N, C-alpha and C positions, 0 to 999 in steps of 0.2 A: 758656547754654553748651551745645554739642552733646555728646552722650555718645560720640561717636566718639574713639578713641584712635589717635593716629597712631604708627606704628613709627618714622618718622624725620620730623623737622622740619627743614627746611633754611633757614637765615637768610641771605638774599642770593640774587638771581637773576642774577648775572653768569656768566662763562663756567664757573667752578668749580661754582657752585651748580646751573646747568643740567645740567652733566654728572653730577654727583652724583644729580640727579633721574633722569637716563637710566638710570644704574646701578641705582638703587633700583626703578625700573619694571622693568628686565630681571629682578629678583628678585621682583617682585609684592608689594613692601611698600607698605602704605598710607603715603604720603608726602604732606608739604605743603612747598611752596616759599613763603617769605614775602619779598616784594620791597618796598622802602619806596618806590620810583618808580613811574612809570606803565607802565614796559616792562621786559621783561627784556633782558639784556645788558651790564649794569653799565658800567664804564669805557669799554669799546669803543664804546658809543653816543656817546661825546663824539669819537671819531675814526673815523667811519663809512668814511672813504676811505683809511684807513691800510692798507698792504699788510703782511700777516703772512707772513714769509719762513721761519719756523722750524718749521712744522707738518709732520709726517710725511705724505707722500702729496700734498702741495701745493707746486708750485713757488712760488706765490704765491697769496694769496686776501685780498680785501678784508675788513675788519672787519665791515662790514654783512653781506656774504654769509656769513661764518662764523657770525654770530649767527643769520642766517636759517636756515642749516642745522641748527644746534642747536635752534632752535624747532621745525622740522619733526620732527626725531628725537624731541624731547621729547614732542610731540603724540600719538605712537604709543602712549604709555603713559598717556593721559588718564584711563583707567578707574582707575588706582591712584594717579596723581600729581596732586595739585591745585596750583593756583597762586593765590595772593592778592597782588595789586598794590596800591600805595598803602597798604601797611600795615606797621606798626613795632611790634616788641616794646618795651612801656614798663614792664613788670613780670614778674618771674619768682618762682614759689613751687615748693617741693618738696612733693609729696604721695605719700608712701611711695616707690615705684620710679617714679613719673612725675613729669614737669615739668608746671606749669600756667603757660601764657604768656598774658599780658594785653596785648592789642593795642590800638593808638591809636583804632581803630574801635569798641571796646567788646567785641569778640569775645574769647573765651577758648579756648584750644587745650591739649588734653592730649596729651602725647607721651612716648614711651619714651626716645627719644634726641634730641639736638640735634647739627646739624653747622653750625658758623659758617662761612660763605663770603662774608661781608661786608666784606672789607678792613678789619676792625676798626672798622667803623661807617660812617656817612655821611661823605662827602668833598666838598671844594670846591676850586677852583683856588687855588694859592698866589698872592696878588695882589701887585700893587706899589702904591706909595702916590700913584698918579696916576689920574685918571679922565678919560676922553674916549671920544667915540663910536667913535673908530677904534683904541681899544686892545682887543683881542680875547684871550680865553682859550680858545676853540676855535671851530671853524666846520664846517659841514656841505658847503658848496658851494665848492670851490676856484676856480670861474669868477668869483666875487665879486671876485678879485684880479686879474683879467686886465688886463694892460698897466699894473700900478700898481708903485710903489716900496714894497717891503715890508721890515720889519726882524723878524726872529725871535729872540727872546731865550730863551737856554737851552741846555744842551749834552747833554740826555739823548735817549732814542729818540724821544720826542714831538716835540721841537724838530727833530731830523734828519729825521723822517718828514714833517713839515709842509713842511720845505724841498724834500724830494724831490717832494712833491705839486705844489709851486707853481713849481718852477725853470723849468719850460717855459712857464708861463703869464704870469708877471709881467715887467715891463720891467727891474726891478732887485731883486736879493734880497741882503739882508745876514743873515748867521748870527752872533750876537753871544754870546759866551760869557766868563765871568769867568776861565775857567782855559784853558790851552793844551790840555790833554787833554780829550776827550769821553768821556761815559759810554755813548754810544749804541754800538749794534753796528758792528764794523768793516765788515761787508758793507754796512751803511746809509751809512757815511762814504764808501765807495768809489763809491756810486751817485751822489753829489753832482756836478753838473756843475762844471767850471772857472770858469764865469761867475759861480757864487755867490761873493760876497765874505765871507769868514770872518774876522771880527775878533776875535782873542784876543790876550792875555787882557784884556778890556775891561770895565770896570764902567759902569753907567748912573749918571751924576752928576746929570742933570736931563733932564726932557722939557719942551720948550716948547710950551705949549697956548694956542692962540687960538680964540675962538669955539667953545669945547668940542671942539676938534680938535687932536691932537698933530701938529706940524708938523716938529719937529726932535728929535733925540736928541743929547744932549751926553755923550760918553763919555771915560773916562779910562783909560790903559793902566796896569795895576796894577804892570807892571815898569819902564816908562819914565817914567811920569806924563805921557805926551803926551796932549794933549786933542785930540779929534776930534769934529766936528759932522757929523750924518748927517741929510739931509733925506729924509723918509718921507711915503707917503700912508697906510700901515697899520702898525700893531704887533700882532705875535702873541706873547703871553707864554707860555712853556712851562717854568715853574719847578717843575712837579710839583703835587702835591695836599697838602692838610692834611685830617686825619682827626678826627672828633668821636669823643670816647669814648662807649661805650655801656654798658648795665647789665652785660654778660658780662665786662668786663674786670676788674670787682671780684670776680668769682667765681674767675677762672683766673690762673695764672701768666703774666706777659707783661713784655716790656721794649719798648725803642724799635724793635726789630726785628719785634716781633709776639708772637703767643701761643705759648708753649712747648708743643710736643707730642712724643709718643713715636713709635716706628716704626709705629704703627697710627693715627697721627693723632689720638690721644686727649689731651686736655688733662689738667691736674692735678686736674680735677673729673670725677668718673666719669660717663660716658655723655654727656659734652660733647666734641664733636670740632671740629677747626678744619683748614681747608684753604684753599689759594690764598693770596692776599696777605695774608691774617689770620694766618698761622701762620708759625713759624720754627723751624729745627733746624739743627744743625751741617751745613755745606755746602748750605744752601738756596739754590737759584737761583729768583729770582722771575720766572717767564715763564709763558706759557699751557700748554706742554707739561708743566711741573712740576705745575701746578694740576690738569690732567686726571689725571695719575697719582695724585695725593693723593686726588681725589674717587674714583677707583676703589678704592684701598687703603682708605680709610675705609668706603665702603659694603660693601665685602667683608667687613671685619672686623665691623661691626655687624651684618651679615646672618648671619654665623656665630655671633655672641653671641646673637642673638634666635632662632635656629633651629639649635641645636647638632646636632640630629638629621640635619642636611643639610650639615654642615661639610665633607663630602668631595665635595660636587657642585660642579662648576666652571661657571660661567655666563659666557658671553661674547656678544657681538653676533652670534656664529654659531649660537647654541644653538637658535635656532628653525628 
């Protein structure tokens, strides 16, 4: 075990975790980011061609470009912010005023504070009970679907964003949702071409699979009981994600919405904080801009707590 004691250890290297690292770097705190996958970026890595429309200062930016920008900004502070990829916290002990984190690679980390930015743990796509080589849960290259007949299942932001990406490439596009109302942003819905066939409220009753390939969708209208059969080349399932529990959930107060935090993003366990999709509070709106604000608030509070003599100093990206 290294004798180094970190001021802040951030669990999760997605958007919230990276920006928390940037904020900690601005304040010259010894910081460690622990990410369980092989790259930073979190869930946005699953949707690299998704257009992000609600970031201040950007009319539109692709997810992959936003991640790249954050990585470049984070690299400025590499003298004080370290990154551990392919690493996971599998054990936690309290040693007086410090936390001792045990990692899956055998490393041990001592830290004064912990910031949970991991979306309440590892995640995986919510799957359907069918398997075929043309049933997808995400994709990187939209041109794979050029001139094909494609069905997208889901009614959230991811489903509609996929439809926007593909609508000018494919021969035929179906957007199939079990309810009449969509959870996606209104702005995104307005961007759908009229040629996209929206089927609501339809449930998937069956998928006809031959030679390990899905050929037809059997749908039923939940209001009229009408049965509809749709011929497809590809199916994209966008039913959201499922999250695995982690060791931190047993320490803090949480429910189905996330980890409970106060106005300073602190959990019910002292010196453990939560930001981004992992946390919840009244009027919480889960999007990127909220996560960025929560990261800044948490790091600012931690910094003032660790260095109370500097509490009146204001830090920002223009301080240099």
